[in-house]
C-alpha distance (Angstrom), angle and dihedral (degrees) to the residues before:
residue distance angle dihedral
M1 . . .
G2 3.80 . .
G3 3.80 102.7 .
P4 3.75 136.8 -93.1
A5 3.84 94.5 -43.9
V6 3.78 91.0 59.5
H7 3.85 92.9 43.8
I8 3.74 91.8 53.0
A9 3.83 92.5 45.7
M10 3.76 89.3 53.3
M11 3.85 90.7 49.2
E12 3.79 92.0 50.3
E13 3.80 89.9 52.1
E14 3.80 92.0 47.6
V15 3.82 104.0 41.0
V16 3.85 101.2 29.6
T17 3.77 108.8 29.7
R18 3.73 103.2 26.6
R19 3.83 107.5 28.9
R20 3.84 97.9 21.7
W21 3.80 91.9 -142.8
M22 3.86 91.7 149.3
S23 3.80 138.6 0.2
R24 3.76 122.6 -93.4
E25 3.82 88.5 -114.2
A26 3.84 92.1 55.1
F27 3.82 89.8 46.5
L28 3.85 90.1 53.2
D29 3.83 90.4 48.1
F30 3.78 90.5 55.3
L31 3.81 90.4 45.3
G32 3.82 89.1 54.7
A33 3.83 88.6 48.1
T34 3.80 92.2 59.1
N35 3.79 89.2 60.2
L36 3.77 90.5 58.8
I37 3.82 94.0 59.3
P38 3.81 132.0 53.0
G39 3.79 121.0 -109.4
P40 3.81 140.8 63.9
N41 3.83 108.0 -31.2
S42 3.75 99.6 -150.9
T43 3.79 92.5 47.1
E44 3.81 90.0 50.2
M45 3.83 90.0 49.4
A46 3.86 90.5 54.6
I47 3.81 89.8 49.6
H48 3.87 90.3 49.0
V49 3.77 90.6 52.0
G50 3.81 92.4 48.8
R51 3.83 91.4 47.9
I52 3.80 93.7 51.2
R53 3.83 92.5 44.9
A54 3.84 100.5 44.6
G55 3.77 110.7 1.4
W56 3.81 120.0 -129.4
P57 3.78 96.8 -11.5
G58 3.84 89.5 48.7
L59 3.78 90.2 49.9
L60 3.85 91.6 55.7
V61 3.78 95.6 39.6
A62 3.76 95.0 47.9
G63 3.80 94.6 47.2
I64 3.75 96.7 44.4
S65 3.83 92.4 45.9
F66 3.81 90.4 52.1
I67 3.78 94.9 49.3
L68 3.84 104.5 34.2
P69 3.82 101.0 69.0
A70 3.78 93.8 50.9
A71 3.80 92.7 43.0
L72 3.80 91.2 53.1
M73 3.84 91.8 48.5
V74 3.80 93.1 47.9
G75 3.80 89.7 45.3
A76 3.85 89.1 55.0
L77 3.81 89.6 49.5
A78 3.81 89.4 50.2
W79 3.88 89.7 52.6
V80 3.81 89.8 51.9
Y81 3.83 89.8 46.2
V82 3.82 94.4 51.1
R83 3.77 92.9 44.9
Y84 3.79 99.6 39.8
G85 3.77 106.5 13.4
A86 3.83 93.2 111.7
V87 3.79 93.0 52.6
P88 3.86 108.7 108.5
Q89 3.75 93.6 -127.7
V90 3.77 93.5 55.8
A91 3.79 91.2 44.5
A92 3.82 87.9 53.9
F93 3.77 90.9 58.6
L94 3.77 91.2 51.2
Y95 3.76 92.0 46.0
G96 3.73 89.1 63.6
V97 3.81 98.1 40.1
K98 3.84 97.9 52.9
P99 3.86 97.1 68.6
V100 3.79 88.5 49.2
V101 3.81 91.4 54.1
I102 3.73 91.6 53.5
V103 3.86 90.7 52.9
I104 3.84 90.4 47.8
I105 3.75 90.3 53.8
A106 3.77 90.2 48.5
Q107 3.76 91.3 51.7
G108 3.81 88.2 52.6
A109 3.76 89.7 54.4
Y110 3.86 90.7 47.4
R111 3.78 90.7 54.6
L112 3.75 91.6 49.1
V113 3.77 91.2 50.0
R114 3.83 90.1 61.3
S115 3.78 95.6 51.1
A116 3.87 102.7 29.7
V117 3.82 105.8 43.2
K118 3.78 98.7 66.9
S119 3.84 99.0 150.9
A120 3.72 144.3 22.2
W121 3.85 88.5 -103.5
L122 3.83 91.4 56.0
A123 3.82 90.4 46.6
T124 3.85 88.0 54.7
L125 3.75 90.5 49.0
S126 3.80 90.9 49.9
A127 3.82 90.0 51.4
I128 3.82 91.1 50.8
A129 3.82 91.8 48.2
L130 3.86 90.3 48.4
A131 3.77 91.0 52.4
A132 3.78 90.4 49.3
A133 3.79 91.8 49.9
A134 3.84 91.4 48.1
L135 3.81 88.8 52.9
G136 3.79 90.7 55.4
V137 3.82 101.1 -103.2
D138 3.74 111.3 163.6
P139 3.85 110.8 -95.4
L140 3.80 91.7 -127.3
A141 3.78 89.9 56.4
V142 3.82 90.9 47.1
L143 3.76 93.5 51.6
F144 3.76 99.0 43.8
G145 3.80 95.7 35.1
T146 3.79 91.8 54.1
G147 3.85 91.2 44.0
A148 3.86 89.3 50.5
L149 3.75 90.9 49.7
A150 3.78 93.5 49.8
G151 3.84 89.8 49.1
F152 3.77 92.2 48.8
V153 3.77 94.2 49.5
H154 3.81 89.8 49.0
F155 3.80 90.5 50.6
R156 3.84 92.7 48.3
Q157 3.79 91.1 48.0
R158 3.76 89.7 55.3
L159 3.80 89.9 51.4
V160 3.79 101.9 43.3
E161 3.80 100.8 18.3
K162 3.80 93.5 -129.9
P163 3.82 134.6 87.1
A164 3.77 118.1 -84.4
S165 3.77 120.0 -122.3
L166 3.77 121.2 -105.5
G167 3.78 87.3 -114.3
V168 3.78 89.2 95.7
L169 3.81 93.8 71.2
P170 3.72 112.4 141.0
A171 3.76 117.7 -113.2
L172 3.80 102.3 -100.2
A173 3.76 106.9 174.6
P174 3.84 120.3 -171.6
S175 3.74 110.6 -96.8
L176 3.83 112.9 -104.6
T177 3.74 119.1 -116.7
A178 3.77 105.1 -103.8
P179 3.84 125.8 -156.8
P180 3.78 115.9 -101.0
I181 3.82 116.1 -84.0
A182 3.82 120.5 -142.7
F183 3.76 113.0 -108.7
S184 3.79 118.2 -100.9
L185 3.80 132.4 165.1
S186 3.81 92.3 -126.4
V187 3.77 93.2 55.0
L188 3.81 90.4 46.2
F189 3.81 90.2 50.7
L190 3.85 92.4 48.9
V191 3.80 92.5 47.0
M192 3.83 91.6 52.7
L193 3.81 90.4 42.4
K194 3.81 90.5 54.4
I195 3.82 91.7 48.9
G196 3.79 93.5 47.3
A197 3.87 90.7 49.9
T198 3.79 97.7 46.0
L199 3.78 109.3 30.5
F200 3.81 116.6 113.4
G201 3.75 126.4 172.4
G202 3.80 105.2 52.8
G203 3.75 138.2 -78.1
Y204 3.77 99.4 -52.0
V205 3.81 91.3 60.7
L206 3.77 83.8 63.0
V207 3.79 89.8 75.5
A208 3.75 91.3 60.6
F209 3.81 91.5 51.7
L210 3.77 93.1 46.1
R211 3.81 91.9 49.2
A212 3.79 93.1 49.0
D213 3.89 94.3 51.0
L214 3.80 105.9 29.5
V215 3.83 102.5 31.5
S216 3.80 106.2 27.0
R217 3.76 103.3 28.3
L218 3.78 109.6 27.3
H219 3.82 97.3 22.8
W220 3.80 91.2 -143.5
L221 3.82 94.5 130.4
T222 3.78 136.7 36.6
E223 3.77 120.2 -133.4
R224 3.78 89.3 -110.8
Q225 3.88 90.9 57.0
L226 3.83 90.1 47.2
L227 3.79 90.4 53.8
D228 3.76 91.0 47.2
A229 3.80 90.2 52.4
V230 3.77 91.5 49.9
A231 3.83 89.9 50.6
A232 3.81 89.9 52.0
G233 3.77 90.6 51.9
Q234 3.74 91.9 47.2
V235 3.86 98.3 50.3
T236 3.80 93.7 51.3
P237 3.85 126.9 71.2
G238 3.74 120.3 -108.6
P239 3.83 133.4 46.5
L240 3.82 119.1 -15.0
F241 3.82 86.1 -132.7
T242 3.83 87.7 80.8
T243 3.89 82.1 81.2
A244 3.83 79.9 89.3
T245 3.78 90.6 62.8
F246 3.81 89.6 56.2
I247 3.81 92.9 47.7
G248 3.83 92.8 45.8
Y249 3.87 91.1 53.1
I250 3.78 92.3 49.2
L251 3.79 91.3 51.7
G252 3.82 102.3 37.0
G253 3.74 112.0 4.7
T254 3.87 120.0 -124.9
R255 3.75 93.1 -20.4
G256 3.76 90.4 51.3
A257 3.76 90.8 50.1
I258 3.78 92.8 50.9
A259 3.84 92.3 45.7
A260 3.80 94.3 50.1
T261 3.85 93.8 44.3
V262 3.82 94.2 48.4
G263 3.85 91.5 44.0
I264 3.73 97.2 51.4
F265 3.86 97.4 42.7
L266 3.81 100.0 38.1
P267 3.86 94.1 81.1
A268 3.81 91.5 55.9
F269 3.86 91.1 59.5
V270 3.86 91.5 47.0
L271 3.82 95.5 43.6
V272 3.77 94.0 48.7
A273 3.82 91.5 47.6
I274 3.82 94.8 51.8
S275 3.85 100.5 34.5
G276 3.80 100.0 60.7
P277 3.78 99.5 86.6
V278 3.86 94.9 47.3
V279 3.80 100.2 37.8
A280 3.85 94.4 93.8
I281 3.73 92.3 49.6
L282 3.80 94.9 48.3
R283 3.80 93.3 47.1
R284 3.82 90.9 58.5
S285 3.83 93.6 51.4
A286 3.76 114.3 102.8
A287 3.82 91.5 -159.5
V288 3.83 92.1 56.0
G289 3.75 89.1 47.2
A290 3.84 90.8 54.3
V291 3.78 91.1 50.1
L292 3.77 92.4 49.7
D293 3.78 90.1 49.1
G294 3.83 87.8 56.7
I295 3.77 92.2 47.5
N296 3.82 91.8 49.2
V297 3.84 93.8 54.3
A298 3.77 89.8 45.6
A299 3.79 89.3 54.0
L300 3.79 88.0 51.4
A301 3.76 90.0 53.3
L302 3.76 93.0 49.7
M303 3.80 91.5 51.5
I304 3.84 91.7 51.9
A305 3.80 92.2 47.2
V306 3.75 97.6 48.0
S307 3.80 94.0 45.5
A308 3.74 89.3 53.4
Q309 3.80 91.6 49.0
L310 3.78 95.5 46.8
A311 3.83 92.5 43.6
R312 3.85 87.3 73.6
T313 3.77 87.6 63.7
A314 3.76 99.0 40.7
I315 3.84 104.2 37.8
V316 3.78 104.2 54.6
D317 3.82 107.0 139.8
W318 3.77 144.8 9.9
P319 3.83 96.9 -77.3
T320 3.80 90.8 53.0
V321 3.83 90.3 46.6
A322 3.79 89.0 52.1
I323 3.88 92.0 47.7
A324 3.80 90.0 50.6
G325 3.83 92.2 47.3
V326 3.76 95.5 50.0
S327 3.79 90.3 44.1
A328 3.75 90.5 53.4
V329 3.77 93.7 52.1
L330 3.81 93.4 46.5
L331 3.86 92.6 46.6
F332 3.80 101.6 40.0
H333 3.78 101.0 34.5
Y334 3.80 105.3 26.5
R335 3.82 96.2 27.3
L336 3.79 93.8 -137.0
N337 3.79 114.2 -176.1
S338 3.83 108.7 -92.5
A339 3.81 92.9 -131.9
W340 3.81 89.3 62.1
L341 3.79 90.1 50.4
V342 3.78 91.4 52.3
M343 3.80 91.3 51.3
G344 3.78 90.1 45.7
G345 3.84 90.9 52.0
A346 3.84 90.1 50.0
L347 3.80 91.1 50.6
T348 3.83 91.0 47.1
G349 3.77 90.6 51.4
A350 3.79 91.8 49.9
L351 3.86 92.0 48.1
L352 3.83 91.3 50.3
F353 3.82 89.9 51.0
W354 3.81 92.8 49.8
A355 3.87 90.8 46.2
H356 3.77 89.8 56.7
A357 3.77 96.5 39.1
């Protein structure tokens, strides 16, 4: 539990300090490499470790071993949710968890602000991306449009030695509302495959992608169900991307859970396998660095936008306001582990239900 930062810290302790499978410098190089490719960073780090230790078999074993326990736990929670989700006691737990999830996403955005917004230009890019996200532009267009703009400005600065004007903004039109599409396992797999292959910015940006595709475009989920899925991914150990397992089970049972899980994690295996030889070259490129700076501030904007949108579903009365407020103090000031906050929110929801029963 605790998110990618905790996972990576545990890996460093295990493979560098305790087992001495690689040097700390090599570990940091691979950590930097994960920021150059989309997907879940902690999962990709596990795959890198396996590849270095035992080649292709190690790549597969390490990745599957890192993903499988969390996927099984989230799948079990999804079974309980589908079977008992309408029971008032279960709804009470979720009532208390949802405000906590909003605060956790907000904290992720705050951390990204400190590392991503490194100049007035990047702050401007972030504001543009936030406006685009608020207008309903597809998250993929926001990420890559902002990255392309940052790369273009860097290229033009190198040519003319002065900042480019903002008149070069890419045309990012709000996505049109599409009619609902009937559920199918193949479409679910492809949606998750697309997300896994294009998502930069960490696990919490995942929520923006899921909302855009499964709530707004396909209408397969409600915002309440999406929040419940994120809560399930947060309360279990392992990568937050196992939220896809929960969603897949809700939509298509066991086969849906498998299709969603394989779809969202498959790109991580492929990208780690093919990126190794070129990572060092890419990391030294100033142009690639500029594009990644743009993508990072766009990810920040998406996190802010989706937390504001989902807050309308999660924070609905004074008790949920209080839960969110206390969670914010404990998380931002006292740095309490987010897993404890989720469990505390669930307990608070249950106590409120019993008090009014």
